[in-house]
C-alpha positions in Angstrom: 3.6 -10.3 15.7 4.4 -6.7 14.7 2.7 -6.8 11.2 -1.0 -7.6 11.0 -4.5 -6.5 10.5 -7.4 -7.2 12.8 -11.0 -7.0 12.0 -13.8 -6.0 14.4 -17.6 -5.8 14.2 -20.2 -3.9 16.0 -23.0 -6.3 17.1 -25.8 -3.7 17.3 -25.3 -1.8 14.1 -24.2 -2.3 10.5 -20.6 -1.2 10.8 -17.4 -3.1 10.6 -13.8 -2.0 11.3 -10.2 -2.9 10.8 -7.0 -2.0 12.5 -3.6 -2.3 10.8 -0.1 -2.4 12.4 3.1 -2.5 10.5 6.5 -2.6 12.1 9.0 -5.0 10.6 7.7 -4.7 7.0 7.6 -0.9 7.3 11.3 -1.0 8.4 12.1 -3.2 5.4 10.6 -0.6 3.1 12.4 2.3 4.7 15.8 0.5 4.7 15.9 0.4 0.9 16.3 4.2 0.4 17.3 7.2 2.6 13.9 8.7 2.9 13.5 12.1 4.6 11.2 11.9 7.7 8.1 13.5 6.0 8.4 11.0 3.1 8.9 8.1 5.5 5.8 9.1 7.4 3.7 9.4 4.3 5.0 6.1 3.0 4.0 4.5 6.3 0.5 5.9 6.1 0.2 4.5 2.5 1.4 1.1 3.8 -1.2 1.1 6.5 -3.9 2.2 4.0 -3.1 -0.7 1.6 -3.1 -3.2 4.5 -6.6 -2.0 5.5 -7.9 -2.0 2.0 -6.8 -5.6 1.2 -8.9 -6.8 4.1 -12.0 -5.3 2.5 -11.6 -7.2 -0.8 -12.2 -10.8 -1.8 -9.8 -11.4 -4.7 -6.8 -13.3 -5.8 -4.1 -11.0 -7.1 -2.6 -7.6 -6.4 -3.9 -4.3 -4.9 -1.9 -1.2 -5.9 -2.1 2.2 -4.3 -0.3 4.8 -6.4 -0.1 8.6 -5.8 1.5 10.9 -8.4 2.2 14.6 -8.3 4.5 17.3 -9.8 5.8 18.2 -6.3 8.7 17.2 -4.2 7.3 13.6 -4.1 6.4 12.7 -7.7 5.5 9.1 -6.8 4.3 6.9 -3.9 3.5 3.3 -4.6 2.4 0.4 -2.5 1.7 -3.1 -3.7 0.0 -5.7 -1.5 -1.0 -9.2 -2.7 -4.0 -11.2 -1.6 -1.4 -13.3 0.2 -0.8 -10.2 2.3 2.8 -9.6 1.1 3.6 -5.9 0.8 6.3 -3.7 -0.7 6.5 0.0 -1.3 8.6 2.8 -2.7 8.6 6.6 -3.0 10.4 9.0 -5.4 11.4 12.3 -4.0 13.5 15.4 -4.3 15.2 15.7 -0.9 16.3 19.3 -1.4 12.7 20.5 -1.8 11.4 18.8 1.3 11.0 20.8 4.6 11.3 19.1 8.0 7.6 19.6 8.7 6.2 19.2 5.2 2.7 17.7 4.9 0.8 16.1 2.1 -0.2 19.4 0.4 3.5 20.5 0.3 4.8 17.1 -0.7 2.3 16.2 -3.4 0.5 19.3 -4.7 -2.1 18.8 -7.5 -1.6 15.1 -7.1 -3.8 12.1 -7.9 -4.4 8.9 -6.1 -5.1 5.7 -8.0 -6.4 2.5 -6.5 -6.0 -0.6 -8.7 -7.2 -4.1 -8.2 -5.3 -6.5 -10.6 -6.7 -10.0 -10.2 -4.9 -13.1 -11.5 -8.1 -13.9 -13.4 -10.8 -11.4 -14.4 -10.9 -7.7 -15.3 -8.5 -5.1 -13.9 -10.2 -2.3 -12.0 -8.9 1.2 -11.3 -10.4 4.2 -9.5 -8.7 7.6 -9.4 -9.3 10.6 -7.1 -7.6 14.0 -6.6 -5.1 14.3 -3.7 -7.2 16.9 -2.0 -7.4 17.3 1.8 -5.0 17.7 4.7 -4.0 14.0 4.8 -3.9 10.8 2.9 -6.7 9.5 5.2 -8.9 12.4 4.0 -8.1 11.6 0.4 -9.0 7.9 0.7 -12.2 8.7 2.6 -13.1 11.1 -0.2 -12.5 8.4 -2.8 -15.0 6.1 -1.1 -17.5 9.0 -0.7 -17.4 9.9 -4.4 -17.4 6.3 -5.7 -20.4 4.0 -5.6 -19.0 1.9 -2.8 -19.7 1.4 0.9 -19.2 4.5 3.0 -15.7 4.1 4.5 -13.5 6.3 6.7 -9.7 6.1 7.4 -7.4 7.2 10.2 -3.7 6.8 9.3 -0.5 7.6 11.3 3.2 6.7 11.0 6.3 7.9 12.8 9.2 6.2 11.0 9.1 3.3 13.3 5.6 2.0 13.2 2.7 2.6 10.8 -0.9 2.2 12.1 -4.3 2.6 10.6 -8.0 2.4 11.5 -10.9 1.8 9.1 -14.6 2.0 9.7 -17.0 0.8 7.0 -20.8 1.0 6.9 -22.4 -2.3 5.8 -25.7 -2.9 3.9 -28.8 -2.5 6.1 -29.4 -5.5 8.3 -29.6 -4.7 12.0 -30.8 -1.2 11.5 -33.3 -0.7 8.7 -34.4 2.9 9.2 -32.3 5.4 7.3 -32.2 8.0 10.0 -31.2 5.4 12.6 -28.5 4.1 10.4 -27.1 7.6 9.7 -27.2 8.5 13.4 -25.3 5.3 14.4 -22.7 5.8 11.7 -22.1 9.4 12.7 -21.8 8.5 16.4 -19.1 5.9 15.7 -17.2 8.3 13.4 -17.4 11.1 16.1 -15.8 8.7 18.6 -13.1 7.6 16.2 -12.2 11.2 15.5 -11.2 11.6 19.2 -8.3 9.1 18.7 -5.0 10.8 18.7 -1.9 9.8 16.7 -0.1 9.0 19.9 -2.9 6.7 21.0 -3.1 4.8 17.7 0.7 4.4 17.5 1.3 3.5 21.1 -1.7 1.4 22.2 -2.6 -2.2 21.4 -5.9 -2.9 19.5 -7.9 -4.0 22.5 -7.0 -0.8 24.4 -7.8 1.4 21.4 -11.2 -0.2 21.0 -12.0 0.0 24.7 -11.1 3.7 24.8 -13.2 4.5 21.8 -16.1 2.1 22.1 -16.4 0.8 25.7 -20.1 1.5 25.7 -20.6 -0.5 22.4 -20.8 -4.2 21.8 -17.7 -4.9 19.8 -16.2 -8.2 18.6 -12.5 -8.3 17.8 -11.5 -11.2 15.5 -8.1 -13.0 15.2 -5.2 -11.1 13.7 -4.2 -11.8 10.1 -0.4 -11.5 9.5 1.3 -9.3 7.0 4.9 -9.4 5.7 7.3 -7.6 3.5 8.2 -9.5 0.3 9.3 -8.2 -3.0 7.8 -9.9 -6.0 10.8 -9.3 -8.3 12.7 -12.3 -9.6 15.2 -13.2 -12.3 12.4 -14.8 -14.3 10.3 -11.6 -14.3 13.4 -9.6 -15.3 14.1 -12.1 -18.1 10.5 -11.7 -19.4 11.1 -7.9 -19.5 14.1 -8.4 -21.7 12.2 -10.8 -24.0 9.4 -8.2 -24.3 11.9 -5.9 -25.9 12.6 -8.3 -28.8 15.9 -9.9 -29.6 17.3 -7.0 -31.7 16.7 -4.4 -29.0 18.0 -6.7 -26.2 21.2 -7.3 -28.1 21.5 -3.6 -28.8 21.3 -3.0 -25.0 24.0 -5.6 -24.4 26.3 -3.7 -26.9 25.5 -0.4 -25.3 26.3 -1.6 -21.8 29.5 -3.4 -22.5 28.1 -6.9 -22.9 26.0 -7.0 -19.7 22.5 -5.7 -19.0 21.7 -5.2 -15.3 18.0 -4.8 -14.2 17.6 -3.2 -10.8 14.5 -3.7 -8.7 13.5 -0.2 -7.4 11.6 -1.7 -4.5 14.3 -3.9 -2.9 17.5 -3.0 -4.7 18.0 -6.5 -6.0 20.1 -6.6 -9.2 19.7 -9.1 -12.0 22.6 -9.4 -14.5 22.3 -10.8 -18.0 25.2 -11.3 -20.4 25.3 -12.4 -24.1 24.9 -16.1 -23.2 21.9 -15.4 -21.0 20.2 -13.3 -23.8 20.8 -16.1 -26.3 19.2 -18.6 -24.0 16.2 -16.4 -23.6 15.5 -16.2 -27.3 16.0 -19.8 -28.0 13.4 -20.6 -25.4 15.8 -22.1 -22.8 15.0 -19.4 -20.2 17.5 -17.8 -17.8 16.7 -18.9 -14.3 20.3 -18.8 -13.3 23.1 -16.5 -14.6 25.3 -18.2 -17.2 28.8 -19.3 -16.3 30.2 -16.8 -18.8 31.1 -13.4 -17.4 33.1 -10.6 -18.9 
């Protein structure tokens, strides 16, 4: 299994952790567009971050990480469902991207939005400036400035594999004294900061945890699988056409020579609708399958 997250817990302190690994799903995302290496790495880090975050939430719906800037990478977006199905995309200007460009060069003056969109209930969104040397720093700052549990991230990707580590301080239980809690938290963070990119990308979870925390009592739980899956469909595309209204949909048909094609930017799937399809949509018959009529 190349795509999974795995939770761990420190028995003697109020801290939990999570490790994320993405291989096949990361490759699926990269295969859809010819991403320059710095963009591929940043997209991998974003995938790992989303995989870590979905494990911290209890919800039924969609978690969206979206970064925007006026720089060479105007958009990064990852969507991951509560069923742990993930997809992602980046928009970029290849001619402006240097071989060793980092976050500050790729996305200057950017913002990072974290959105939880449940199937039932209220949508939630938090936004933070893209400040710091890395995406991990930005996410850690988001949790530091929001009224949530203290959380730290370590993220790395190399175009082949994306990996992430999360530590999160839990409400007081095992350690009640504030000074003792703070000292324990800082101790675990200090050890995590010694982990190199090469170690995180190249070692299995058991070895990573042993190298970092062999003097701690750590429980590693079963892995939870992830997979790439795009949520686009002909039905969703047809609803987008219906939302335009019949007059505008028919105007689009005329403008495009009798056929409207809706492209999914995440997976490059194309959904074509001709006049017969559009007619079916607006008489309530739906358009699950393309009509037999083609021009």
